[in-house]
C-alpha positions in Angstrom: 118.9 152.5 221.2 115.0 154.0 221.2 114.9 155.1 217.0 116.7 151.7 216.4 114.2 149.4 218.2 111.1 151.8 216.4 112.4 150.5 213.1 112.9 146.9 214.3 109.9 147.2 215.7 108.0 148.8 212.4 110.1 146.1 210.6 108.8 143.1 211.8 105.6 144.5 211.8 104.9 145.2 207.9 107.1 142.0 207.6 104.2 139.7 209.6 101.6 142.2 207.7 102.9 140.9 204.5 103.4 137.1 205.7 99.9 137.7 206.7 98.2 139.1 203.5 100.3 136.7 201.3 99.2 133.6 202.9 95.3 135.2 203.2 96.1 135.1 199.5 97.1 132.1 198.4 93.9 130.8 201.3 91.9 132.0 198.5 93.1 130.6 195.1 92.7 127.3 196.6 89.5 127.8 197.8 88.5 129.7 194.0 90.3 126.5 192.8 88.4 124.2 194.4 85.5 126.1 193.4 85.7 125.9 189.9 86.5 122.4 190.0 82.3 121.7 191.1 81.7 124.8 188.9 83.0 122.2 186.4 81.6 119.8 187.7 78.1 121.6 188.2 77.3 122.2 184.9 78.7 118.9 183.5 75.3 117.3 185.4 73.1 120.8 184.3 74.1 119.5 180.5 73.3 115.9 181.5 69.7 116.6 182.7 69.7 119.0 179.0 70.6 116.6 177.4 67.7 114.0 179.0 65.6 115.9 179.3 65.2 117.3 175.2 65.5 113.8 174.8 62.5 113.4 177.0 60.8 116.3 175.1 61.5 114.3 171.7 59.3 111.5 174.0 56.3 112.7 174.6 56.2 114.7 171.3 55.7 110.7 169.8 54.0 109.2 172.7 50.7 109.0 171.2 51.2 108.5 167.7 50.7 105.1 165.7 53.4 104.8 165.3 55.5 104.7 168.5 52.6 102.4 169.9 53.0 100.0 167.9 56.8 100.0 168.7 56.2 99.9 172.2 53.3 97.6 172.0 55.9 95.0 170.0 59.5 95.8 172.1 58.1 96.1 175.4 55.0 94.1 175.6 55.5 91.1 173.3 52.7 92.6 170.8 51.7 90.8 167.3 49.7 93.2 164.9 46.4 90.2 163.7 47.1 88.0 161.3 51.1 88.1 161.4 53.2 85.3 160.6 55.9 85.1 162.9 59.1 83.0 162.8 61.2 82.0 165.9 65.1 80.0 165.5 64.3 76.5 165.7 68.4 76.5 166.9 67.5 78.5 169.3 
């Protein structure tokens, strides 16, 4: 009887250990999947920021050129060159 109880107890302990380790493994897999998704989101944000940085670097490199200054003055400020004739559409 004592031998039977010992085998039963050890079998139950092993089964409990297997179930516990299985639960831990499943939990870790879920957390790993969540972390991978977050990593993808942050990588997308990083790629977007890198593209914006490159765009700003290009703007910075041509910032002091005459072409950029003229373009900015025409589009943003509505300025025109001296002796330039402006035509307005009468239907507006």
